[in-house]
C-alpha positions, 0 to 999 in steps of 0.5 A: 514485525521483524517477518514484515521486514524479513519479507520485504527484504527477501521479496526486494532480493527475490524479485530483482533476481527474477527481473535480471534472470528475464532480461538477461536469459534469452531461453527465459520462460515462467511457468505459469499455472494451468498452462500458461507461459510469460515470455521473458519482456512480460515476465520482466514487465511482471517483476517490475510492477511486483515490486509496487504490488509487495509494497502496497499489499505489506503496507495494507496487510500492516496497517490491518494488523498493526492496531491489532497487535497494539491492543493485545499489548499491556499499555498503561495508558493511551498515549503508551499505546499510540506511541508503540503503534507509531513506533512500530508502524513507522519502522515497518513502513519505512523498510517496506517503502523504501528498501526495495529502491535501496536495494536497487540504488546500493546493494543490488550492484553488488551482491548481484554483480550487476552494472551500476547502470542497469541497477540505476535505470531499474531503480528509477522505472520502479520509482516511476511505477511506485509513484504513479499507483501510488498517487492513483491509489490515494486519489481513487481512495479519497473518490471511492470516500467521497461517493460513498458519504454523497450515497449515503447522505442521499439515501438519508435525505430521501428517508427523511424526505419519505417520513416528512411527505413533500413538505420541507426536509431539513436536513442538518449538519449533525445528521451529516456528521452521524453518516460520515466514515469514523474516524481511524486516529491520528496515526496515519497523519503522524506517518504521512505514508498513506 
């Protein structure tokens, strides 16, 4: 838990400082591997998207690790397992999702001695990018799930039709439910962040 919180706090400061350097230093160049170089405007826009990328990567990594960590803990009841998972997930996601924006709004101006107007402008830009990317990723995830389910249903119907021949094919609700994706639990429903 604390590794994710620490990484988020460090990344918010480092990305903000990187972007500040790119915008204020006219000689700024960021050297990439294999001899590529980012100019100051491209580096500044890269930093704008890096905040959202960090949030999405840490969220995906935590979603993968959290259930596995909770499995190794010795809880007496399933309800205690769920409560622990929800508590840890809320704590991590609250920091991962909100701290970068909190840093821009309240901390950066004091720590880095940056004009508050510039901080608010950067906050506005980062929030706009995050909201657009988040909505697009949620919609894309829904569309992928629908497409995978439709493909699985199509294959099942074709399989049933091949067994029956040209006769009437009955595709039941139970068959449709059997090929739906597994339910991951209601923890995400409690969190309302995904």
